[in-house]
Residue, then its C-alpha position, 0 to 999 in steps of 0.5 A: x598405800x602401805x601395800x607396795x603393789x598398790x603404791x606401784x600401781x598409784x605411781x605408774x598411773x600418776x606417771x602415765x597421766x602426766x606424760x602427755x602433750x599440753x596446749x598452752x596459748x596455742x603451743x603444745x608442750x610435752x611433759x613427763x614425770x619422775x617420781x619417788x616413793x618411800x614407805x613408812x615405817x620401812x624407809x623412815x621413822x619420821x615425816x622428814x626422813x620419809x620425804x628425804x628418802x622419797x626425794x632420793x628415790x625421785x632423783x634415782x628415777x631421773x638418773x634412770x632416764x626420767x619419765x619413770x618412778x622408783x621405790x627407795x632403798x638403802x643404796x640410794x642413801x649411800x649414793x646421796x651421801x657420795x653425791x653430797x661429798x662430791x658436790x662440796x669438793x667441786x665447790x673448791x675445785x677451781x681455787x684448788x686448781x683441780x680443773x683443766x682443759x683437754x683439747x681434741x682437734x677437728x680436722x678437714x676431711x679433704x686434707x686432714x689439716x687441723x682447723x680447730x680444737x674442742x675444749x673439754x673439761x676434766x676434774x682430777x680430784x686428790x680425794x676422789x681421783x679422775x672424775x668423769x664429766x658425765x658425773x660432775x657436770x650434772x652435780x654442777x648444774x644441780x648445785x648452781x655451780x655451772x655458771x662459775x665453772x662455765x666461765x672459768x672454761x670460757x676464760x681458759x679456752x680464750x687464753x688457749x686461743x691466744x697462745x695459739x695465735x702467738x704460735x702463728x695459729x690464729x686461724x685455728x679456733x677453739x670451741x667451748x660447750x655452753x650449758x643451758x643455764x649459762x646461756x639463760x643467764x643475764x650476764x652471759x653475753x658480757x662474760x663472753x665479751x670479757x673473756x675475748x677482751x681479757x685474752x686479746x683474741x678475735x671473736x672468730x677464734x671462739x666457737x660457742x657450742x650449744x645443745x638443743x636442750x639449751x634452746x628448748x626452754x626459751x627459743x626466742x630469748x636464746x635466739x636473740x642472744x645467739x644473734x648478738x654473739x653472731x654480730x660480735x663475730x663469735x661463731x656458733x655450733x649446734x652440738x649432738x645433732x640428732x639426739x633431741x627434737x631439732x630438725x634441719x628446718x628448725x636450724x633455719x631459725x638460728x644463726x648457726x653455721x656449724x652442725x655437729x652430728x652426734x656420735x650415735x649417727x657416726x656409728x651408723x656407718x658401720x651398720x647397713x646401707x639404710x642407716x648410713x644414708x641418713x648421714x648422707x642426707x643430713x650433710x646434703x641438707x645442711x650444705x643446702x643451707x650453707x651449714x658446715x658439718x662436723x662428725x663427732x665420734x669418728x673412730x675408724x678408717x671405714x668411717x672416715x672413708x664414708x664421711x669423705x664420700x658424703x662430703x662431710x666438712x670436718x672430722x673429730x674423734x679418737x681415730x684422729x686424736x683423743x683429747x690431750x692436754x695443751x703440752x701435747x697439741x703441737x703435732x696438730x699445729x701447722x708447720x712453720x715456714 
């Protein structure tokens, strides 16, 4: 297997064999594989070094979209080192007060009135500058820091909701994204209750946003937790709808009353009529199930016009506002009499 051509064929065959549906107790599950390959002695002099570099190559395959494989190369070592430094720095981000929340308004399509804000996490590191959530959130998940960071976000967002209420804006909710790891944790419901109690806000002022990935691993268990949150009065939203496996029929099994159409669908408005019709169908079917629809990633007046025509309930995107720090939210609040 020292011949790279043979190893290439071998790795491709493994990925092909594993990428299929498997039946388990009458249910079908799709499996895929990400693989990394390192060759002795080109990629290391010891077994430990070879395994380490093969592992680096495997993570490079995952970052390339999964269900593929990669040979190790020297740039992966540099990437792994940078990842280690960022991960270590992230461990102290909360206590060093390097994390902050920015808020993006959600407005009613009919009249442009702000009804809520989505809390979006930002990391400003003195060492590495402003780091994209797309980069550090996966690091937090892989290093098991996501629970601590997620709980910090939850508490801060609830405190923000309290300050909104103090400005006579108690009808404006705050949405918080919850990771699959958070949702599956034993203490998740208690963390939500504690955050609400500490901030002194009504449960209806908080919206928990979940993605399909948070539900796929254990739909039954997740559904029980979501129904418990619903019974408390917390509102629930399904984020990034259309990017995974969910369907509107699937939504009927969940206590979700808000659906957020992913930006990739919103972008279709600028394409031909057949693509645009998909959005109208989603909105109509969601409304038939009494589900509120939010369009994400709205960036043009043309998109606003079409979404208005489709009777989409709420809009969120750069054409309304980029995410802003709390000090800049005043223009989006209702005017005091």
